[in-house]
C-alpha positions in Angstrom: 14.0 4.7 -12.6 11.5 4.2 -9.8 13.7 5.6 -7.0 14.0 8.9 -8.8 10.3 9.4 -8.7 8.7 11.3 -5.8 7.1 8.9 -3.5 3.7 10.1 -2.2 1.8 6.9 -1.3 2.1 4.7 1.9 1.3 1.1 2.2 0.9 -0.5 5.7 1.1 -4.2 6.0 0.5 -6.5 9.0 2.6 -9.6 8.6 3.8 -12.5 10.8 7.2 -12.0 12.4 8.6 -15.0 10.5 7.5 -13.5 7.2 9.1 -10.1 8.1 12.4 -11.9 9.1 12.5 -13.8 5.8 11.9 -10.6 3.8 14.5 -8.7 5.9 17.1 -11.4 5.3 16.5 -11.5 1.6 16.6 -7.7 1.3 19.9 -7.7 3.3 21.4 -10.3 1.0 20.4 -8.2 -2.0 21.8 -5.0 -0.4 18.4 -3.4 -0.4 16.1 -1.9 2.2 13.0 -3.9 3.1 10.9 -1.2 1.3 13.0 -1.4 -1.9 13.0 -5.2 -1.8 9.2 -5.5 -1.3 8.5 -2.8 -3.8 10.6 -4.4 -6.5 9.1 -7.9 -5.8 5.6 -6.5 -5.8 6.1 -4.5 -9.1 7.6 -7.6 -10.8 4.6 -9.8 -9.6 2.1 -7.2 -10.7 3.6 -6.8 -14.1 3.7 -10.6 -14.6 0.0 -10.9 -13.5 -1.1 -8.1 -15.9 0.9 -9.6 -18.8 -1.0 -12.9 -18.2 -4.2 -11.0 -18.6 -3.5 -9.6 -22.1 -6.1 -10.1 -24.7 -4.9 -10.8 -28.3 -7.6 -10.3 -30.9 -7.4 -12.1 -34.2 -9.7 -12.6 -37.1 -12.0 -15.6 -37.3 -9.8 -17.2 -40.0 -6.7 -17.0 -37.8 -8.6 -18.3 -34.8 -10.0 -21.3 -36.7 -6.5 -22.1 -38.1 -4.9 -22.1 -34.6 -7.8 -24.1 -33.2 -7.5 -26.7 -35.9 -3.8 -27.0 -35.3 -4.3 -27.4 -31.5 -7.1 -30.0 -32.0 -5.0 -32.1 -34.5 -3.3 -35.2 -33.2 0.3 -34.7 -32.2 3.2 -35.8 -34.4 6.1 -37.7 -32.9 9.4 -36.2 -34.1 12.1 -38.8 -34.3 14.8 -36.6 -32.6 12.5 -35.8 -29.7 11.5 -39.5 -29.2 15.2 -40.4 -29.2 16.0 -37.7 -26.7 13.3 -38.7 -24.3 14.3 -42.3 -24.5 17.9 -41.6 -23.7 19.1 -42.6 -20.2 21.5 -40.0 -18.8 24.0 -40.8 -16.0 22.6 -38.2 -13.7 19.0 -39.5 -14.0 17.7 -42.0 -11.5 
């Protein structure tokens, strides 16, 4: 758990008062300190960003097969066509 680790780094931020107030309100709603809230949000965002940067290497044969599938024309599936044509009460 992150809170059990010894904290040895400091981050100083200059933010607008409105931004600080928004973060402080959100942290309070979550029952967290501003530091804990900002750290958790930053770690989550950093992980998501790094996961988006993952490289997946495949053989040329696999790459070609996937490329061919993506380049092929789409196929209309009857059930999906029917679903998208259905008018629901809650839709405008």
